[in-house]
KOLGU-546728 format. One record per residue: x, y, z of N, C-alpha, C in turn. Coordinates in pm, whole numbers, plus 50000, padded with zeros to 5 digits. Layout:
BEGIN
XYZXYZXYZ
...
REM end
This chain:
BEGIN
674543105564536674803119664558676203121364613
676893130764571678283132764613678373145264698
679233144064799679533155664883680733162564825
680643175564802681763182764742681933196164806
683033202464776683303215764829682843226164729
683153238564754682703249464669683373249164533
684533243264524685253242964398684883231164311
683903223264352683453211864274684243199064304
685143199264406685943187364442685113178664533
685053165664501684193156364576685023145164637
684353137064717685003125264781685413115164675
684623113964568684973104564462686283108364395
686533121764388687813126064330688983121364416
688803122164549689873117164638690083102364622
689023094764608689153080364591689883076964461
689573084764355690233081864228691723085664234
692063096064309693473099664323694263088764396
693613081164485694283070264558694233057164483
693733056964359693733044964277692503036564293
691463041464362690243033864381689123040364299
688083032364278686943037464200685953044264292
685333054664242684333061664322683013054264328
682173058864420680893051964436679913055664326
680273065464241679413068764131679813061264004
680793052064017681283044463901680393032463881
679943030863761679063019663730679903007063718
679532996263795680292983763795680322978163653
681512975463607681682969663475681622979663364
681542992563396681393002363291682623003763205
683813001663265685053003563190685612990463137
684942979363164685462966563120685122964062975
686012957662904685792954462765684972941762749
684752938562625683952926762592684612914062639
685892913262615686602900862652686692899362803
686742910862875686802910063021685522904763079
684422908263015683112904363070682682890463027
682912886862900682342874562847683392864562799
684682868162809685702858762765686112861362622
687182854162581687752856462447686902850662335
685962841662369685132835262265683782842062247
683592853262313682272859962305682062865662165
680812864862118680462870161985680302885461991
680432891561878680302906161874678882910361911
678712921361982677382925762023676562930861903
675282929361921674372934161815674152949061831
674382956361726674202970961728672782974261685
671962976761785670572979861755670412993161683
671333002461710671213015761646671463015161497
672113004061452672453003161310671302997761226
670182992961286669072987461209668272998861138
667612995261031666753004960959665493007761038
665383019961079664193024061155663303032461065
662053028561045661193036460955661043050661003
661093059560910660903073760942662153080460985
663303072460992664563078561035665613075260932
665783083460831666703080560723668143080560762
668513087960863669943088760901670303079561011
669393070061047669723061261162670823051661132
670893045861009671913035960979673293041960985
673463054060929674803060160931675253063661070
674343068161154674743071761291675123059661371
674373048461351674703036361429676023030461389
676323030261258677613024761214678773032961267
678563046161265679643054761316679883052461463
678783050261538678963047761682679673034561708
679313024361623679963011261643681443011861610
681783019361507683203020361470684033028361570
683373036861645684113045261740684283038961878
683793026561900683943019862032685393015362050
686073019662154687503015662171687623000962210
688652993962153688922979862186689742979162315
689442968962399690152967262527691572962262504
692552967962576693962963762567694422955762689
693512951662779693862944162900694132929562864
695292924062910695652910062883694962901162985
694392889962945693732880963041694692876663153
694152875663274694962871463387695262856463379
696492852363423696822837963418696002830363520
695882817363494695122809063586695872807363718
695152803763821695702802763955696672790763965
697842793264026698822782564042698482773864162
698872760864154698542751264258699772745864332
700962747064277702162741364341702522749064468
702932741964576703342748964699704622756964682
705302755264569706542762964547706272777864539
705072781564496704782795764477704492802864609
704512795464721704402802164851705692809464886
706832804864832708122810864861708762817264738
708112816264623708682821364498707612829064423
707982840864373707062849164295707282846664146
706202843664071706362841463926706512854563851
707112853963735707282865363645706542862163515
705592870963476704802868663356705202878763248
705102874463125705372882763007704262880562904
703792891562841702742890562741703342886462608
702882875162558703372869962429702162866562344
701972873662231700852870962142699502873462205
699442883262293698182886362357697862877662476
698772868662511698562859862626699662862062729
699312860162857700272861462966700962848062989
702262847862970703052835462979704102836963090
704232826463174705242826663281706602823563222
707542832663242708882831163184709992830263290
709702832263417710712831763521710102832963659
710992834063760710512835263898711602841563982
711212847264096712142853564191711892847464329
712992842664393712892836764526712652847764629
711692845464717711392855364821712482855764929
713282845064940714292844465046715612850765003
716122846364887717442851064844717382860764727
716182863364674715972872664564716712868464437
716892855664417717572850764297716572848864184
717012851464060716192849063942716302834363903
715172827863887715122813663858714382811363728
714702800463661713972796663539712682789763578
711572794363523710262788663557709312790463440
709612784163327708752785163210707412778363237
706422782563164705072777063186705032762163155
705802757763060705772743663025706632734863112
707422740463204708312732663290707692729463424
708322720363497707842716563629708352725963737
707982722863862708362731363976709242723864077
709762712364038710592704664131711832712164174
712512718664078713712726164114713382738164200
712202743864182711792755064266711542750664410
710942738864427710722733564561712042730964633
713022725264562714322722564624715032735464660
714952745364571715592758264600714952764864722
713642764564731712962770764845713302763564975
713402750164969713752742665090715162746265139
716122747065046717492750665086717562764765142
716822773865082716832787665131716262788565272
715232780565301714662780765436715662775765538
716412765065503717412759665595718512769965621
718982776565514720032786665532719542798365615
718322802365592717772813665668717622810065815
717222797565842717102793265982718452792566049
719502788165974720842787366033721402801166060
721112810765974721622824265995720982830966115
719812826266151719132832266266719622827266399
720452816366400720962810666524722352816266555
722692816466683724012821166724725032810066701
726102813066631727122803066600728022800566719
728592788266722729532784566827730962785866775
731862790266860733252792566822734132781766883
735242779066817736232769766869737622775566845
738572771766932739952776366921740752765666848
741422769666742742272760566667743632759066735
744372748166702745702746366765746652757966744
746502765266632747402776566606746962789366676
745892788866755745422800566829744322808266761
744002805066636742942812166566741572807066611
740542814466575739162811366614738342809166489
737502798866490736642795866376735312790666429
734322789966338733012784866376733062769866399
732382765366504732322751066535731112744966466
731372734366391730302726966323730382712466367
729302707266421729302693566470729412683766354
730362674566363730602664466259730462650766322
729442642966290729262629666351730432620166325
731012620466206732132611466177733342614866262
733612627866282734732631666368734472627766513
733212628866557732872624866694733102609966713
732762601666614732972587266626734452583866625
735242591166547736692588666546737312591866681
736922603166741737462606666871736972597066980
735782591466962735292581467056736152568867049
736572564966930737482553466916738802556166987
739332568166974740582571567043740412570867194
739272575667244739012575267387738952560967437
738242552267366738112538267407739472531367404
740282534067302741582527567291742562532467397
742562545267426743532550767521743222546867665
741932546067699741542542767837741142528267854
741262520367747740912506067753739482504167804
738552511467745737152510767784736432499767707
735332494467759734572484367684733872490667564
733582482367462732942487567342731522492267369
730892486767472729532491067505729492504867569
730632510467598730672523767658730032534167567
730182532267434729682542167339728152542667337
727482531367364726022531167360725392532267497
726182535867595725642537367730724722549467737
723512547867790722612559467804723202570467893
723962566467994724562576568082725572585068008
726392578567922727382586067845726702595367745
725662590367678724932598767582724282610667652
723712608367768723082619367842724112629667886
725272624967930726332634167972726792643067857
727022637267739727492645067624726412654867578
725162650267573724092658967524723822670567618
723882668067749723562678667844724742687967871
725942682667867727112690567907727892696067789
727812689667671728692693867562727952696667431
727242686567380726642688267247725282681467243
724202689167234722862682967230722592675167103
723412676666999723212669566874723862655766873
724552652166980725272639466983724302627666981
724622617466902723852605266895724782593466924
724362584567013725182573067048725212563066934
726222554666934726392544266832726502530766902
726172520166830726192506766886727622501566892
727792490666966729142484866978729592478766845
728632474266761729022469166630729602480466544
728962492066549729492503466474730842507766529
730982507566661732262511266721733362501466682
733022488666672734002478666630734492481466489
733562484366399733962487766261734772500666257
734372510366337735122523066340736542521066392
736702512266491738042509666544738932503166439
738372493666364739162487566257739572497466150
738632506066112738932516266011739962526266064
739812530366190740752539966248742152533866259
742222520966294743522514366302744212514266166
743472510866062744072510565928744512524365883
743722534565916744112548165879745392552465952
745452549566081746642553366158747862545366113
747662532666079748782524666033749342530265902
748452534265813748922540265687749662553265713
749152561165809749822573765841751212571365900
751322561565990752622558466050753582553065944
753072544965852753922539465746754482550765658
753642560165622754122571365541755132579765617
754902581465748755832589265828757192582265839
757172568965854758442561565862759182561765730
758452561465620759112561665490759772575065463
759242585665522759842598865501761042601365591
761242592965694762372594665786763642589365722
764742595965748766032591665691766692581065777
766482581265909767092571465998766172569166117
766252557066174765332552966279766122545866388
765792549066513766352541966629765292532466684
765692520166712764772509766756765062506266902
763992505166982764082499867118763112488167130
763502478067208762672466167222762812460567363
761722454767410761712448567541760542438667545
760562429867645759502419967663758622424467779
757332424867754756342429967849755412418767888
755122417568017754232407168070752922413468112
751802407868065750482412968098749872405868217
748702410768259748012404668372747482390768341
747332387668213746822374568172747932364268162
749102367168216750242357968215750682354868072
750602364967988751082363767851752192373867828
753222369567756754382378067731754322383667589
754632396467578754612403367449755962410067427
756422409667304757652416567267757262429467195
757672440667250757342453667193758532459167115
758222465767004759232472266920758772486766900
759632496266936759302510466930760302517366838
759792526066751760632533666658760712548166704
761922553466710762182567466744762872573966624
762352585266578762912591666460762472606266457
763092613766368762762627766344761932628466217
760722633866227759822634566112760282645166013
759572645865901759902655765799759622669865846
758802671165952758532684366011759472687566126
760512679766142761532681566244760942680166385
760092670166400759512666866530759992653066572
760362651666699760812638866751759602629966774
759552618666706758402609766709758752596666779
757742590966843757862577666904756642569766864
756822558566794755732550466745755962535766783
754942529666844754982515366872754592508166744
755562501866680755312495566550755102480566563
755252474966681755052460566696754812456766840
753842447766860753572441866992753192427266966
754182418666958754002404866918753962395567039
752982386567036752872376467141754032366567126
754732364167235755862354867234755562343767335
755052332567282754652321267366755732310567377
756882313467319757982303867321759052308967417
760132301567424761232305367513761842318767470
762252326567567762832339867540764322338467510
764642330367410766042328767373766402338267260
767662338067222768152347667123767482345966988
767272333566944766682331266812765262336766804
764452334066906763062338566903762962353866911
763832359966993763802374667005764242381166875
765332376366816765832382266692764842380366578
764202368766572763242366166465762072375766469
761532378466586760352387066598760702401766578
761852405966629762262419866608762512422566460
763192413466393763472415366251762202414666168
761242406366208759972405466135759202418566141
759182424866258758472437666272759142448466188
760452449366194761162459866120760992457865969
761022445165923760862442465781759452445565733
758442443365817757062446365778756872461265748
757612469665814757492484165793758502489365691
759322480465636760272484665534761362493865585
761892491065705762882500065767764212493165793
764482481965730765722474665759766962482565718
766852491165618768012498765572768082512765633
767252515665736767252528765799767622528165947
767852516566003768122515166146769562518866175
769742528566267771112532466304771452528666448
770462523766526770762518866660769622509966708
769962499866786769002490866849769332490366997
768392494867080768612495567224767852484267292
768592475667362768032464567439768612464967579
767982457467670768552456767805769742447167803
770332444967920771612437967927771472423067955
770322417167926770172402667941771042395567839
771512383767877772412376267788771722372067659
770432369267666769702365367545769612377067447
769522389267497769502400867408770852403267342
771912400667416773252402367357773452392467242
773012380067262773122370167155772172373267040
770992378967072770052382666966770642393366875
771402402566933772022412966852773062407266756
773702396366794774652390066702773952384966576
772692381266589771932376666474771302388266396
771052399366464770442410866398771442419666325
772682419866368773672428866308773852426766158
773952414366107774112413065961772912418265881
771702418165941770502422365870770252437465879
770772443765985770462457866010771692466866001
772752462165942774002469965938774132478265811
773072479665734773182486965608773332501865623
772982507465739773022522165754774302526965821
774682521165935775882525966007776872514866036
776652502965983777572492166014777182485166143
778142478366204777862470166323778532475466451
779422485166440780212489266556779342495766663
778482505166624777662512466721776172508866709
775872497766645774472494166624773782490466755
774452482766839773852478266966774142488367076
773072493667135773172502967247772532496567370
773262496467479772732490867604771842501267673
770752496567731769802505567796770422511367922
770572524567929771192531168044770352529368170
769022529668155768172528268273768212514068328
768392504268240768522490668291769822488968367
770882495168319772152494768393772002501468528
771312512868533771072519668660770222511268753
769272504068697768442495368779769272484268842
770192478568766771062468068821771962473468931
772452485668913773352491669014772602494069144
771422499869138770652503169259770182490569330
769702480769254769222468369317770352460969385
771562462469333772722456269398772942462369536
772702475369551772882481769681771702479269774
770492478269721769322476269807769322462469873
770062452969816770122439769881770712440770021
771602450370044772222451870176771242457770277
770172463870229769182469970320767902461770329
767952449470284766742441370282766122439570421
766872436670528766232435170660765502447970705
766082459370676765442471970715764182474570633
764282472170503763132474570416762012464570442
762352452270479761312442370510760472446570630
761082453570725760312458170841759252468370798
759612477170708758622486870658757542479870575
757912469970496756912462570419755942455270510
756442449570619755572442570714754602452270780
755082464070816754222473970881753112478770787
753462481370662752452485870567751452474870539
751932462470526751002451270503750072449470621
750562451570743749712450370862748592460970860
748922473070821747902483670815746862480970707
747312476470590746392474470478745632461270484
745922452770582745282439670589743852440370640
743442451370698742112452370756741522466170728
740252466270687739572478970665739372486570796
739212479070905739042485571036740322492871077
741462486971045742732493671079742932506270994
742562505170867742692516970781741802528170832
740562524770871739652534870923740142540471055
740712531771140741232536471268742422545771250
743312542271155744452551071129744002564471070
742992564170986742452576470929741882585471038
741132579471130740562587371239741662593271327
742722585471348743832590371431744522602171363
744712601371230745342612471157744482624971165
743162623271153742272634771161742332641071299
742392632771402742472637871538743782645271563
744852640971497746152647571513746342659471418
745322662271338745412673571246746302670871126
746432658171086747252654170972746342648470865
746612652170743745802647070633746092632170613
745092623470624745342609070611745622604970467
746342594070452746612588470322746892573570336
746852566770221747142552370218748562550270168
749132538970204750502535670167750512522670087
751332522469983751452510569898752812504269910
752872491269879754132483869883754922486069754
756192483469761757032484669643757012471669563
757672472069447757762460469359759222456269347
759422443069340760802438069335761512442069207
760782442869096761422445368967761612460268940
761062468769025761192483169004761732489569133
763012493069130763622498569250763042512369284
762622519869180762112533169209760802532669288
760102521169286758922519769370759312519169517
760502513969548761002513969686761282528269731
761842536269642762072550269675760762557469703
759742555169620758462561769639757762556869765
757932544269801757342539169924757892546570045
759202548270049759822555370161759482570270157
759402575970039759112590170027757712593470079
756742584670055755382586970102755232583970251
756072575270303755912570870442756612580070543
757762585270506758542593170603757822605570655
757042613170575756332624670632755312620870739
754912608270746753922603470844754602595170953
755852598270979756612590471077755942590471213
755522601871264754972602971400753662595171412
752722597771320751422591171331751522576271301
752322572571202752442558471166753122550471276
754172555971334754902548971440754032547571565
753272557871600752402557071717751272546971695
750742546471576749682536871548750202522571558
751412519971506751962506471516752272502771660
752742512171739753072509371879751842504771957
750702510571925749472507272000748672495971938
748872493271809748032483371742748762470471706
750062471071680750762459071635750972449571752
750552436871737750682427471851752132423471874
752552423871999753912419872037753872411672166
754772402472175754922394872299755762402972397
755602400372523756422407672622757902405472596
758632416072589760062415372567760482416372423
759532415372327759872416672185760102431372150
761062433972059761322447972021760202453271932
760162466071920759172472271833759492468971687
758422469171606758612465871465759472476371396
759202489071421759972500071364760612508071476
761922507371484762672514571586763172527771529
763692536671614764282549071560765402546571461
766112535371477767182532171381766602529271242
765422522871238764782520371108764452533571038
763902542971111763542555671050764772563571007
765852562271082767082569371045767672563470916
767712550270906768242543870785767342547070665
766042547370688765122550570579765362564770527
765602574270619765862588070577767162589070498
768212582170546769492582470475769372575770337
768632564770332768472557670206767662566070107
766642572970156765862581570068766712592870011
767562598570095768462609170049769442603969945
769922591569964770902585769872770262582269737
769032577269739768392572769616767782584169534
767722595969589767062606969518767732610169385
769072610069381769782612969257769462602569150
769412589969188769112579369091767672580669040
766762584369127765372585869084765232597568986
765852608869016765782620368926766432617268791
767542609668795768192605868669767312596468588
766602587568655765692578368584764572586068516
763992595668587762922603568528763442611768410
764612617368423765172625668317765482617468191
766062605568209766432597268094765252589568037
764112590068101762922583168050762112591967956
762612603667923761882612667835761692606667696
760612610567633760262605367501760372616067394
759902628067423759812638367321760922648767333
762052644467385763262652767380764452643267378
765562647267316766732638467307767322635567445
767602622767469768192618767598769662614867587
770142612567466771552608667450772522619067504
772262632167483773212641967539773252642267690
772252636267756772202636567902772962624967965
773352615167885773972603067941775292606468010
776152613967943777472616868001777352624868130
776452634668133776262642468256775742633468369
774862624268336774312615268438775402605868491
776272600868405777342591868448778292598968544
778622611268511779542618768598778902621868733
777612625368732776922628268859776842615768947
776582604168886776502591768964777862588069020
778912589568940780262586368988780632595069108
780342607869103780622616769214779762613369335
778512609769310777592606369419778052593869493
778492583669419778982571469483780272573969561
781092582669511782352585669581782082592869714
781082601269719780762608569841780212599069949
779312590269912778662581470010779452568570036
780572566869970781362554669991781892553670133
782112564870199782692564970333781652567370442
780382567470406779332569070507779192556170587
779092557370721779072545370805777782537370792
776702543870747775442536770731775212532170586
775592540470490775352537270349776572530970284
777752533170341779002528670280779052513870244
778622504570333778692490370297777892486670172
776842494270143776052491470023776582498769901
777352509469921777852517269808779012510169738
779812502569813780982495969753780582486369642
779632476969663779242468269550778552476069438
777862486769472777252494969367778312501469280
779392506069341780472512369265781172502169175
781322489869223781922479669139781042476369017
779752475869041778832473368929778852485068830
778952497068881779012508868796780262508568708
781422504868764782642504368687782622492968584
781852482668612781752471368518781102475668387
780092484168396779392488468276779952501368218
REM end
């Protein structure tokens, strides 16, 4: 029974307007033969078409009814798909010859049209769906930004190979052990503080990476040297802590990008005598290995006699660019070192007293702690003092520079702690402190000139003449000083010699 209004409108009419069947619809009433019984079903028997006795017009009426039955136009539904690809991809069907055939597909993620014929597989659909899921997940995350050297900003993408290359640079620059890369503490620090995607590598992998990085950098340096039109060479002998001597060869040149470059192109072990033949042989071997024998316009060595003789052997091999007249350049800083050390010999008794005092303080941890406590009590920031080195005069300047600001506390500590016999003078008298102050004032110009001429990434040749004039004026001023004068005279003679 249907509920309706006065105009004959019922609930079933509303259901049919929304695309649903009413409750008065007979199930299966509108379905065709093929929908109910399949495509192989036999034709139904028309009972009305049989001859019924006493009814002459029954056959004609039944045939007419059978001929007037409409044929169903509904295409059979395709069978259910089983591949997991269809969870992310919608198939497209087309009716061909009365059958529904799959001819394509649409990705639910990127809405792309894909080929998906019924006779083909779904492997490419699975790969496409997997890639789309990864891209969709990446788009949902907040990207990280990085600043480029030119000031621009770009997205940061973690690259494991680049991380391993930078790890090799870190190990080489800081002389770290190869096991540093696989340290759990280092991995935890990087993951928690910088990049959670970082994975540590073994020392075997780091060893291979170091070899590969060395070869790459060597090729890069070789190409850079080949593009340079001229090269300046500096060389010296370096002694390591293992009591082994190495001869270093450094190339200075202007790159094709107009940048001043400094490259260490050789560090050869020299286990033989440091004579002229051995030095010249190793320097020439390094330069020839890089193919730069015809590009050298200067060779800078210190003023040792063996180096002077070595240059006599190198000049015929390296004179192809500028000849032999200006090929050999003497190291200005080595000359300055010889001049200053000549003057410091006159102050050796005074400087030895300061060395003895510092050695006395550093000889015991209890004394260091006692001096620290005394500085804290006096309201002075405590510090430690180091000794100078015989081969580096500027270390003597730095020793005095660090010690003089602590004159009051250091002198008082020595007076109370340094053992003396009755009648013995104090280790550091006011005269010692006065000479130290004058000597520090005198050496300041030489120290500043050393720092200035030790520059690497700016030209130092234009500074040589200004430095020579400043030193000449400085020596002339202090030549008549009653405390510094006796040491300035031999320094001035050495200066005029070079």
